[in-house]
N, CA, C and O of each residue as an XYZ file, in Angstrom:
292
protein
N    -133.363    107.412     38.610
C    -133.204    108.003     39.920
C    -134.358    108.961     40.171
O    -134.490    109.972     39.482
N    -135.186    108.650     41.148
C    -136.385    109.425     41.451
C    -136.165    110.183     42.765
O    -135.713    109.611     43.756
N    -136.488    111.460     42.754
C    -136.333    112.259     43.969
C    -137.694    112.528     44.595
O    -138.727    112.332     43.955
N    -137.692    112.970     45.830
C    -138.937    113.288     46.524
C    -139.695    114.397     45.804
O    -140.923    114.457     45.872
N    -138.984    115.256     45.129
C    -139.619    116.356     44.396
C    -140.500    115.848     43.255
O    -141.474    116.509     42.896
N    -140.180    114.690     42.677
C    -140.898    114.139     41.532
C    -142.039    113.197     41.906
O    -142.673    112.623     41.021
N    -142.308    113.029     43.188
C    -143.339    112.103     43.649
C    -144.714    112.765     43.552
O    -144.849    113.966     43.785
N    -145.726    111.978     43.208
C    -147.097    112.482     43.118
C    -147.705    112.622     44.514
O    -147.377    111.860     45.424
N    -148.595    113.605     44.671
C    -149.290    113.808     45.938
C    -150.094    112.557     46.271
O    -150.761    111.990     45.405
N    -150.028    112.132     47.521
C    -150.746    110.938     47.960
C    -149.920    109.672     47.874
O    -150.413    108.593     48.200
N    -148.677    109.780     47.442
C    -147.807    108.607     47.292
C    -147.010    108.339     48.560
O    -146.672    109.252     49.313
N    -146.724    107.066     48.769
C    -145.822    106.641     49.844
C    -144.546    106.126     49.193
O    -144.585    105.311     48.271
N    -143.422    106.614     49.686
C    -142.132    106.211     49.126
C    -141.173    105.882     50.261
O    -141.432    106.197     51.423
N    -140.056    105.241     49.905
C    -139.027    104.883     50.869
C    -137.731    105.562     50.462
O    -137.371    105.567     49.285
N    -137.033    106.134     51.427
C    -135.774    106.833     51.153
C    -134.682    105.810     50.854
O    -134.454    104.883     51.632
N    -134.008    105.993     49.711
C    -132.909    105.126     49.316
C    -131.589    105.723     49.782
O    -130.740    105.024     50.335
N    -131.423    107.033     49.553
C    -130.204    107.720     50.004
C    -130.415    109.223     49.984
O    -131.395    109.722     49.430
N    -129.487    109.930     50.592
C    -129.507    111.389     50.614
C    -128.298    111.901     49.848
O    -127.169    111.491     50.114
N    -128.535    112.796     48.898
C    -127.441    113.475     48.219
C    -127.130    114.747     48.999
O    -127.810    115.075     49.972
N    -126.117    115.444     48.569
C    -125.742    116.663     49.273
C    -124.663    116.352     50.299
O    -124.303    115.195     50.520
N    -124.162    117.401     50.913
C    -123.085    117.211     51.875
C    -123.139    118.278     52.948
O    -123.823    119.294     52.815
N    -122.411    118.023     53.998
C    -122.245    119.016     55.050
C    -123.507    119.358     55.800
O    -124.306    118.486     56.138
N    -123.677    120.650     56.058
C    -124.757    121.149     56.904
C    -126.138    120.853     56.333
O    -127.068    120.579     57.091
N    -126.290    120.903     55.016
C    -127.610    120.668     54.405
C    -128.037    119.221     54.635
O    -129.170    118.968     55.046
N    -127.154    118.282     54.376
C    -127.465    116.871     54.597
C    -127.746    116.605     56.075
O    -128.661    115.852     56.409
N    -126.983    117.205     56.935
C    -127.154    117.034     58.374
C    -128.524    117.558     58.825
O    -129.178    116.937     59.663
N    -128.957    118.697     58.272
C    -130.250    119.279     58.623
C    -131.391    118.362     58.199
O    -132.359    118.187     58.938
N    -131.276    117.777     57.005
C    -132.301    116.840     56.526
C    -132.371    115.619     57.446
O    -133.458    115.159     57.796
N    -131.210    115.102     57.831
C    -131.178    113.948     58.726
C    -131.727    114.298     60.104
O    -132.382    113.466     60.732
N    -131.475    115.503     60.579
C    -131.991    115.938     61.880
C    -133.515    116.029     61.884
O    -134.135    115.928     62.942
N    -134.124    116.218     60.711
C    -135.583    116.257     60.608
C    -136.183    114.855     60.627
O    -137.406    114.711     60.616
N    -135.351    113.828     60.655
C    -135.832    112.452     60.716
C    -135.856    111.745     59.383
O    -136.332    110.614     59.290
N    -135.348    112.394     58.342
C    -135.326    111.787     57.011
C    -133.979    111.094     56.830
O    -132.963    111.730     56.548
N    -134.000    109.774     57.001
C    -132.787    108.974     56.880
C    -133.047    107.794     55.953
O    -134.191    107.533     55.581
N    -132.000    107.091     55.586
C    -132.119    105.946     54.683
C    -133.081    104.910     55.267
O    -132.988    104.541     56.438
N    -134.008    104.451     54.421
C    -134.941    103.405     54.808
C    -136.256    103.875     55.405
O    -137.159    103.063     55.603
N    -136.390    105.169     55.701
C    -137.621    105.675     56.313
C    -138.708    105.864     55.245
O    -138.415    106.219     54.103
N    -139.972    105.621     55.636
C    -141.105    105.807     54.732
C    -141.589    107.252     54.811
O    -141.641    107.847     55.887
N    -141.942    107.806     53.646
C    -142.442    109.178     53.558
C    -143.750    109.170     52.785
O    -143.874    108.500     51.760
N    -144.728    109.921     53.287
C    -146.006    110.099     52.603
C    -146.102    111.566     52.192
O    -146.016    112.451     53.043
N    -146.280    111.834     50.898
C    -146.415    113.203     50.398
C    -147.866    113.628     50.530
O    -148.724    113.182     49.769
N    -148.139    114.499     51.505
C    -149.510    114.931     51.800
C    -150.026    115.941     50.800
O    -151.103    115.761     50.231
N    -149.267    117.002     50.580
C    -149.708    118.029     49.624
C    -148.543    118.921     49.236
O    -147.480    118.920     49.857
N    -148.795    119.685     48.177
C    -147.805    120.636     47.666
C    -148.477    122.005     47.645
O    -149.643    122.121     47.267
N    -147.748    123.037     48.049
C    -148.285    124.394     48.056
C    -148.667    124.820     46.633
O    -148.127    124.282     45.667
N    -149.578    125.768     46.494
C    -150.051    126.189     45.171
C    -148.946    126.578     44.185
O    -149.073    126.313     42.989
N    -147.896    127.183     44.651
C    -146.802    127.559     43.755
C    -145.705    126.496     43.701
O    -144.653    126.714     43.100
N    -145.954    125.340     44.333
C    -145.018    124.227     44.254
C    -143.970    124.187     45.347
O    -143.168    123.254     45.383
N    -143.947    125.147     46.224
C    -142.930    125.174     47.269
C    -143.539    125.748     48.534
O    -144.035    126.873     48.464
N    -143.551    125.110     49.646
C    -142.912    123.840     50.002
C    -143.830    122.630     49.794
O    -144.983    122.762     49.385
N    -143.281    121.452     50.090
C    -144.036    120.206     50.071
C    -144.339    119.845     51.510
O    -143.508    120.064     52.391
N    -145.513    119.295     51.761
C    -145.858    118.841     53.101
C    -145.824    117.321     53.105
O    -146.518    116.669     52.324
N    -145.010    116.765     53.992
C    -144.841    115.322     54.055
C    -145.133    114.826     55.468
O    -145.118    115.591     56.431
N    -145.396    113.530     55.563
C    -145.497    112.868     56.857
C    -144.342    111.888     56.943
O    -144.181    111.016     56.088
N    -143.541    112.045     57.991
C    -142.379    111.184     58.198
C    -142.286    110.849     59.682
O    -142.332    111.740     60.531
N    -142.156    109.565     59.989
C    -142.053    109.090     61.376
C    -143.225    109.564     62.250
O    -143.054    109.808     63.444
N    -144.411    109.692     61.645
C    -145.607    110.029     62.401
C    -145.858    111.511     62.639
O    -146.780    111.861     63.376
N    -145.070    112.386     62.041
C    -145.346    113.814     62.193
C    -145.288    114.514     60.847
O    -144.670    114.026     59.901
N    -145.948    115.678     60.776
C    -145.994    116.446     59.536
C    -144.794    117.374     59.467
O    -144.344    117.915     60.476
N    -144.286    117.545     58.252
C    -143.089    118.338     58.037
C    -143.217    119.055     56.704
O    -143.670    118.460     55.726
N    -142.830    120.310     56.647
C    -142.776    121.045     55.385
C    -141.323    121.120     54.956
O    -140.440    121.419     55.759
N    -141.088    120.846     53.688
C    -139.728    120.802     53.175
C    -139.659    121.552     51.845
O    -140.574    121.463     51.026
N    -138.584    122.278     51.642
C    -138.420    123.046     50.402
C    -138.125    122.122     49.223
O    -137.614    121.016     49.395
N    -138.458    122.600     48.016
C    -138.194    121.824     46.804
C    -136.715    121.515     46.657
O    -136.350    120.413     46.246
N    -135.860    122.475     46.987
C    -134.414    122.280     46.858
C    -133.939    121.140     47.759
O    -133.067    120.363     47.370
N    -134.508    121.040     48.953
C    -134.141    119.948     49.856
C    -134.736    118.626     49.373
O    -134.085    117.585     49.466
N    -135.965    118.659     48.858
C    -136.617    117.453     48.348
C    -135.855    116.869     47.164
O    -135.895    115.662     46.923
N    -135.170    117.721     46.437
C    -134.367    117.276     45.285
C    -133.189    116.398     45.733
O    -132.687    115.593     44.948
N    -132.753    116.545     46.968
C    -131.601    115.793     47.479
C    -131.985    114.447     48.060
O    -131.109    113.665     48.430
N    -133.282    114.157     48.149
C    -133.765    112.918     48.759
C    -134.126    111.939     47.656
O    -135.110    112.138     46.944
N    -133.339    110.888     47.512
C    -133.563    109.870     46.482
C    -134.488    108.800     47.080
O    -134.222    108.269     48.158
N    -135.583    108.495     46.358
C    -136.594    107.570     46.865
C    -136.880    106.453     45.856
O    -136.462    106.507     44.699
N    -137.603    105.446     46.334
C    -138.058    104.369     45.445
C    -139.536    104.121     45.640
O    -140.108    103.252     44.982
């Protein structure tokens, strides 16, 4: 099981599922991260948090804790 947090910079991955529940999962989905969407990991901040990704044609910064809930392939 690979999460978005474990992906190398410059990689393209596909979302398999979202872990978590309630408001946190809903917030991730509201950002456009849903099952089957492609994500490109652009860069990671110097201290490792946040991650900058491209999803659905726009740039998004996401915390490591949230990236841990996104299962990818």
